[in-house]
N, C-alpha and C positions, 0 to 999 in steps of 0.2 A: 605680785600684789593680789591677783585673783586667788591664788592658792592660800595665801594668808587669810584673806577674807573668808574663805571656806572654813578654815580652822576656827577663826573667831566666831563664825556662825554656829559651828559645832559646839564651841564652848558656851555660847549663849543658850543653845538648845538644851545642853546638859543642865545648865543652871535653871532653866525653866522647869525641867523634870523635877529637880529637887525642890524648887519653890512651890510647885503644885502640891507636893507631899506636905511640906512644912506649913503651908497656908491652911491646911485642913486639920492640923494637929491641935487637939486641946492642950492647954498649957502643961498639964501633968505628964503628957506623953514626951515632952522634951527631955524629961529626966529618965527615960527608959535607957537601959544600957545597950550599947551597940556591940557588935562582935569584937571591936577593938577594946581590949581589956582596960578597964578603968575609965572609959569614956562613955558619956551619954550623948544624946543627940545635940544638946546645947553645946557641949564641949567640941563636938565634931564641926558644927557650923561655925563656931568661933575660930577654929583652926583654919578653915577655909577663908574666912573673912580677913583674918590678920595676915595670912600668907598672900592673899590677893592684894592687900595694902602694900606689903613689902614688894611684891611683883611690880606694882604700879610705880613705886619709887625706883626700882631697878630700871624700869623702862624709860623713866623721865628724868633721871638724875637726882632723885629725892634723897633724903638723909638716911633711909634705912636700906640695908641689904642683908642677904642671908649670912654673910660672914660676920658682920658686926653684931647681928642678932644671935649668932652662935651656931646656927644650923650647919653651916659649911665647915665649921672648925672642929667637928668631932663631938659637939655637945647637943646633938639633936633632941635628946630626951629633955634636957633643961629648956630648950627652945620651945618645944611643944607644951611642956608643963606650964611655962609662962603664959602661953596663949590660953590654956584651959583656965588658969587662975583669973585672967581677965574676964572670961565668960561667966565665972561663978559669982562675980560681983554685979552681973547684969541680968535683967529679966529675959526670958525667951523672946518676947516681942522685940526687945532692943537688939538682941543678938541677930535675930532674923533680919531686921532692917539694916543693921551694920553689914551683914553679908550681902544682901541684895545691892546695896550701894557700892560696895567694894568690887563686886563682880561686874556690875554694869559699867563702872568707871574704867575698869581694866579692859573690857571689851571695846568701849568707845576709844580708848587710847591706842589699842593695837590694830584697829580695823584698817587704818590707812597707812600703816607703816610698811617699809620695804621688808619683804620676807627674809632677805639675806642680811639685814642689819644685825650687828653683833650686840648682844646684851649680856652683862655680867649676871650670873645666876649661881650663887654659892661660890665654890672654888673654880667654876667653869665660865667660859665665855661662849655663848651659843647663839644660833641664829634666832631671829624673831619668830620664825615658824616653829622651831623646836621649843622655844620658850613658851609660846602660846599652847602648843600641843601638851606640854607638861602640865599646864593649868587645866586643860580639858581632861587629861588623864586623872588628875587628882580630884577634880570635881566629880567625875563619874565614879571613881572608886569610893569616895566618902559618901556619895549618894547611895551607893549599894549598901553601905553600913547603916545609914539612916532608914532605908526601906526595910532592911532585914530586922531592925530593932522593933518595928511595929508590925512585922509580919506581912508587909506589902510586897508584891511582886514588881520588879522593875524590868520592863521590856528591853531586850537588846535591840540596838539599831545599827545601821551601817556606819554610824559615827565611830564605832569601835575600830574601824580601819586605822584611825589616827593612833589609838592606844596600841594596837597590834604592831604598827610600824615603829612606834617609839620603843616598844619592848625589844624589838629586833635590833634597832640601831644602838640601844643602850647596852647591848651584851658585853662589849669590851669593858665598859665602866663597871658593870655588875660583877664580872669575873675578877677585875682588879680589887674591888671591895672585899671579895672573898679570898684574896691571895692566890688566885688561879692565873695561869697563863692565858693570854688573849686567845680567843677562839679563832679558828680559821673561818673562811666564808661560810655563812649560814643563810639558808633561805626558808621561807615559810609558804606552805600551800594550805590555805585555810578556806573553810566554807563560811561565807558571810551570813549574818542573820536573815538576809533576804534570799539566801540560797545561791548567790553567785560564788564563783571561785576566785579567790584572791591569791596572786603569786607575788610575794614580797621578798626583797633581797636580791642577791646576785644569781642569775640563772646558772645552773650547773654547779652551784656550791655543794660540797660533799656532805655537809650536815643539813638535814631537812626536817622541818617541823611540820607535821600534818595533824589536822584536827579542825575543830570549830573555832571561829574567831572569838567567841565568848569564852571558851576554855583557855585559849592563849592569853586573852586580855586579863582574865581573872588570875592566871598564873603569874603574870609579870607585875601585877599590882598586889600580890599576896592575898587575894580574895578567893583562893581555891579551897572552898570549904565543903564542897559537895563532890569531891573526886575529880575535879577538872584537870589538875596536873596529871593524874594517873591516866586520864583518857587520851592525852596527847600521844601521838606516835612520833618519836624523835629518833632518827637514825643517822649514823655517821660518826666520824672520829671524835667529835665534840659533843655527842648526844648527852652523855652523863653530866658534863659541866653545864650545858645549857639548861637541862632539866632541874639541876639542883641550885643554880645560881641566878637564873633569869630574874631581873627586876627592872622596872621602868622609872625608878626614882633615885634621888641622890644618895640616900643612906638608909 
């Protein structure tokens, strides 16, 4: 319970970072393109809002889930395009309020759940802790996009530990998506934003990822736009596979 509350608090904190940026934006800046090709800030925030709504339904037995929406059935582009079309019929202020409400409701719902509870998320059934971490990861990654769109710097925090850990645990899934054999044991030795040393994964694993937490987090969320992937030092029998395939999301 405590561990899940910590993740929920992290999700809420990442939402606050994004909300602070959005609250200061003049309306015209919502139409600035982000590094995600074809998406502006309004599109990005709507994607977060609609996915948080679906996540809430997944956690509470509501009518929508990723498979019925198409995301988990191999039509991710159609799924996200539909979310963008919703946003383009709405004002930036309405999209902002939609996302704030959906994010807050999801945090309130997950705060007192059992961390080991199983929740259906796309084609997978995962723990409530992993489910909430996935929302934290996506909120952080898309917040990066929005900050970059307006030339604002986003400060890394030790909340990245959740993103880094998810990227490590998701490696078997990531490799399968790329048609690669599952990796053997992998561990990460990372320097946190506050300067601490993080050791994640199995001690003694033959493949080791070394570098900064920020570089690994950006690599597994495909936000490595400033040479972050190249700065990582990955050695061992699965180094090439990890470096080329690592991702922390479904598809």
